[in-house]
Each structure stands twice: as structure tokens, then as C-alpha cells.
C-alpha positions in Angstrom: -41.9 -111.7 11.3 -41.7 -111.9 15.1 -38.9 -114.4 14.8 -36.9 -112.1 12.5 -37.5 -109.2 14.9 -36.3 -111.3 17.9 -33.3 -112.5 16.0 -32.3 -108.9 15.0 -32.8 -107.7 18.6 -30.6 -110.5 19.9 -27.8 -109.8 17.3 -27.9 -106.1 18.1 -27.7 -106.8 21.9 -24.7 -109.1 21.4 -23.0 -106.6 19.1 -23.6 -103.7 21.6 -22.3 -105.8 24.5 -19.3 -106.9 22.5 -18.5 -103.3 21.4 -18.5 -102.1 25.0 -15.9 -104.8 25.8 -13.3 -103.8 23.2 -10.0 -102.5 24.5 -10.8 -99.0 23.1 -14.1 -98.9 25.0 -12.5 -100.1 28.3 -9.8 -97.5 28.0 -12.3 -94.7 27.3 -14.5 -95.7 30.2 -11.6 -96.1 32.6 -10.2 -92.6 31.7 -13.7 -91.0 32.0 -14.3 -92.7 35.4 -11.0 -91.3 36.7 -11.9 -87.8 35.7 -15.4 -88.2 37.0 -14.2 -89.3 40.4 -11.9 -86.3 40.6 -14.6 -83.9 39.6 -17.2 -85.3 42.1 -14.6 -85.3 44.9 -13.8 -81.6 44.2 -17.5 -80.7 44.0 -18.2 -82.4 47.3 -15.2 -80.7 48.9 -16.3 -77.2 47.7 -19.8 -77.9 49.1 -18.7 -79.2 52.5 -15.6 -77.0 53.3 -16.6 -73.5 54.2 -13.3 -71.9 53.2 -12.4 -74.1 50.3 -11.7 -72.2 47.1 -14.8 -72.3 45.0 -15.3 -72.2 41.3 -19.0 -73.1 40.9 -22.3 -71.6 40.1 -25.9 -72.7 40.9 -28.9 -71.6 38.9 -32.4 -72.2 40.3 -35.4 -72.0 38.0 -39.1 -72.3 38.8 -41.6 -72.3 36.0 -44.9 -73.9 34.8 -45.0 -76.6 32.1 -48.5 -76.6 30.5 -50.2 -79.8 31.3 -47.6 -80.8 33.9 -47.7 -78.0 36.4 -45.0 -76.4 38.5 -41.4 -77.4 37.7 -38.4 -76.7 39.9 -35.0 -77.0 38.2 -31.5 -76.7 39.7 -28.4 -76.5 37.5 -25.0 -76.7 39.3 -21.8 -75.9 37.4 -18.3 -76.8 38.5 -15.7 -74.8 36.6 -12.1 -75.0 35.7 -10.2 -71.8 35.2 -8.0 -71.1 32.2 -5.7 -68.2 31.4 -7.4 -65.9 29.0 -6.1 -64.1 25.9 -5.2 -61.0 27.9 -2.6 -61.1 30.7 -4.3 -61.5 34.1 -7.6 -62.5 32.5 -9.2 -65.8 33.3 -11.9 -67.7 31.5 -14.0 -70.5 32.9 -15.2 -73.7 31.3 -17.6 -76.1 32.8 -16.0 -79.3 34.2 -19.2 -80.9 35.6 -22.8 -79.8 35.2 -25.6 -81.4 37.2 -29.2 -80.8 36.4 -32.2 -81.8 38.6 -35.8 -81.1 37.7 -39.3 -82.5 37.7 -41.9 -83.0 35.1 -45.2 -83.4 37.1 -44.3 -86.0 39.8 -41.4 -87.6 37.9 -37.9 -86.6 39.0 -35.1 -86.2 36.4 -31.4 -86.0 37.0 -28.6 -85.4 34.5 -24.8 -85.0 34.6 -22.4 -83.7 32.0 -18.7 -84.2 32.4 -16.3 -82.3 30.2 -12.6 -83.0 29.7 -10.6 -80.6 32.0 -8.0 -79.9 29.3 -10.0 -79.8 26.0 -13.4 -78.8 27.3 -15.0 -81.5 25.2 -17.9 -83.6 26.5 -16.7 -87.0 27.7 -19.6 -88.3 29.8 -23.4 -87.9 30.2 -25.8 -89.5 32.6 -29.6 -89.3 32.3 -31.7 -90.8 35.1 -35.5 -90.4 35.1 -38.3 -91.9 37.1 -40.3 -94.3 35.0 -44.0 -95.1 35.1 -43.4 -98.4 36.9 -42.0 -96.8 40.1 -38.3 -97.5 39.1 -35.6 -95.6 37.3 -34.5 -95.5 33.7 -30.8 -94.6 33.1 -28.6 -93.9 30.1 -24.9 -93.2 30.2 -22.7 -92.2 27.3 -18.9 -92.3 27.4 -17.3 -90.3 24.6 -13.7 -90.7 23.5 -11.6 -88.0 21.9 -12.5 -89.1 18.4 -16.2 -88.6 19.1 -17.1 -92.3 19.4 -19.8 -92.9 22.1 -20.4 -96.0 24.2 -23.8 -96.4 25.6 -24.9 -98.2 28.8 -28.5 -98.1 29.8 -30.8 -99.7 32.4 -34.5 -99.9 31.8 -35.6 -97.8 28.9 -33.2 -95.6 27.0 -33.7 -92.1 28.2 -31.8 -90.1 25.5 -29.7 -90.7 22.4 -26.1 -89.6 22.1 -26.8 -86.9 19.5 -29.3 -85.1 21.7 -27.0 -85.7 24.7 -24.2 -83.8 22.9 -26.5 -81.0 21.9 -27.9 -80.7 25.4 -24.3 -80.5 26.8 -23.3 -77.9 24.3 -26.4 -75.8 25.1 -25.7 -75.9 28.9 -22.1 -75.1 28.3 -23.0 -72.1 26.1 -25.4 -70.8 28.8 -22.7 -70.9 31.4 -20.3 -69.2 29.0 -22.8 -66.4 28.6 -23.1 -65.9 32.3 -19.5 -66.2 33.5 -17.3 -65.3 30.5 -19.0 -62.2 29.3 -16.8 -59.6 27.5 -17.8 -56.0 28.2 
């Protein structure tokens, strides 16, 4: 039984590695990395330059998790502006969301990158402290057909279904705060 499990694990690892090396995967990852670099550069510029035009929002939360204690969470949203339905009106959609928080002494960090044109999720990063003093990390690259490529180091932190749901929830929260209709 152990041999069968090892054989299946090896086949899955080879298949996963091969799937990430396909031309479609390489193209998707290259496109996402280009958009990611532009979003990070813009975010850093807005943070450093006092008079740079800014389209961002930071939400700080402090709460207690039963059994874990105090938690400090910071959400940072970088937006892109779009022309609204009414002349002169603008709507904002998240371009990059970062989330930092703790659960007890463990530090968690997450990123969500959305396509600047379509607003669809194209990249997620989940990085958490593990119990061995290192970090576990999972990245998902999403193409426009919804296919996801996963890259992880250490233990898998999150699956792609929950990653999409988390991205949608954080995007909806921003929409409620910044795109309210009165």
C-alpha cells in the first residue's frame, strides 16, 4: 500500500510539474508577472511620493480570536478608476489587495492581483509562518479561462477554490466602501 501511495505521489508531482511547463502556463505566468510588477511599482510610488496621485485605501482591524488572542489585521487596496455609467462618475475596482494579519504568534501575508481591464482575479499569494520556524507559501496564477496553475513551497496554504472566494469577498468589501450609490 505504501508503494502504491508513493507511486501515485510521484506521478502527481511529475504531472503537476509538467503542467506548469506548458506553453499556456508559461504565457499566463509571464503576463501575470508583468501586471504584478506594474502594480507593485505603482503601489510603492504612491507610498513613497508625497504628492503622487493616490488611489488606495488601508483598513486596520484589531480583534480577539478566541483561543488565539489579539489579532491585528491590515488590508491595503490599490485601485484602478473606471468611467461610471453616469457622465462624470467614476467607479473603482481593486487592482492589488494585500492582507497582513496574525493568528497567535504566526504571521500571515496574502496578495490578490486583479486584471486591470477585466477586474478578474489573476494571481494570489498566501504566505504563512509554519510550526517549524519557516514559511509555507502557495501561489495561484489564473488565466482568462479560469484555469489555475499552482506553485507552492512547504505545505500548501490554501486551495484555488477558496483563493477565488477570498478574493471575491475582499473585492466585494471594497466595493461596499468605495463605490456606494446614495
